[in-house]
C-alpha positions, 0 to 999 in steps of 0.5 A: 494529056496524050493517049493512044487509043485502041478501040478493038483488040489488036489482031497480031503480034505482042499487043495481041499476046499481051492483051490476051494474057491480061484479059484471059490468062492473068493468073499465068501472067501474074505468076511469071511476073511475080516470079521474076520480081521476087527473084530480085529478093522482093516480096510481092504477092499481088498484081493489079493490072490497070492497062490494057483493059478491055473495059477501056478499049485496050488503051495504052497510056503515056505522059500524065495519063499513065501516071494517073492510072498508077495513082501518081498524078502528083508527079506529072509536073516532075515528069514534064520537066524530065521528059517532053510530051509524047513520051513512051506509050506503055504496053501494060501497067500494073501495081504490085503489092506485098503482105507487109504493105510494100508496093511498087509500079510495074512498067511493061514493054512486050515483044513477040519478035526481034524486029520489034526491038528496033526502031528508027530513033528519036526523031525529036528536035529542038528543046524536046531533043535537048531534054531527051538527051539530058535525061538519057545522059543522067540515066547512062550515069546511073547505069555506068554507061559511057555517055557516048553510047548510042541511045537515040538510034535504033534502040531508042525505045529500050533506052527511053524505057530505062530513062523512065525507070531512072526517073521514078527511082532517082528523080521523082520526089518522093521516089517510087519503087518502079520495075521495068518488065520486058516480056518476050513471047515465044513462038508467036505464030505471027512471027515465031521467035524461040527462047534460044533466039531471044537468048542469042539476041538480047545480049547483043542489045545490051552490048549495043547500048553499052550496058555493063549487065542487066540493069538493076530493077529491070527483069525479063519474062518469057511467056509462050505465045497463045495461039488464036 
């Protein structure tokens, strides 16, 4: 079971912004996320945030740990078959519920500036790399993306989040109503990025990944950064 522990609140960037919203401005966070989810004709009325919580040292969870916190421990074996250990470490996790009992899980990736979106690629090798490439290939087919699209390079982080969305909705048995919520903070004092700059940048990200449009079950949320 792999976890990434953060015993103290982060001091800057998207992690600081996200923990501040979860701990101190959760009503504003809930309103923005629910609005984005329900714009896709869903009916969710409540969010229960299970990470990052101050009571748990602002821990970000991955692998079997994040499944356990979402109440999905029984899927750990299936996830291990789909993706190798040390998978995505989720910035935040929540459970969404509606008035008729409709429920879903919410997987959150948060960014405060454009540099955060890009990385160095997968770095995996051997059987782990083969498992990742197989999972990404299935996800590309699901999203009608050419198999030759470059998903293991600088935008690998975005790609592997999409792969986990695919896992829950298509590979898991039973299937899980899952949503990927990308939170983009506006004008973070640490490294300011305006809404116009995000709007200019994000289409380029989708184009680089050869996505034909905004992926289904994936929503973007824009929140003003909180000055600390």
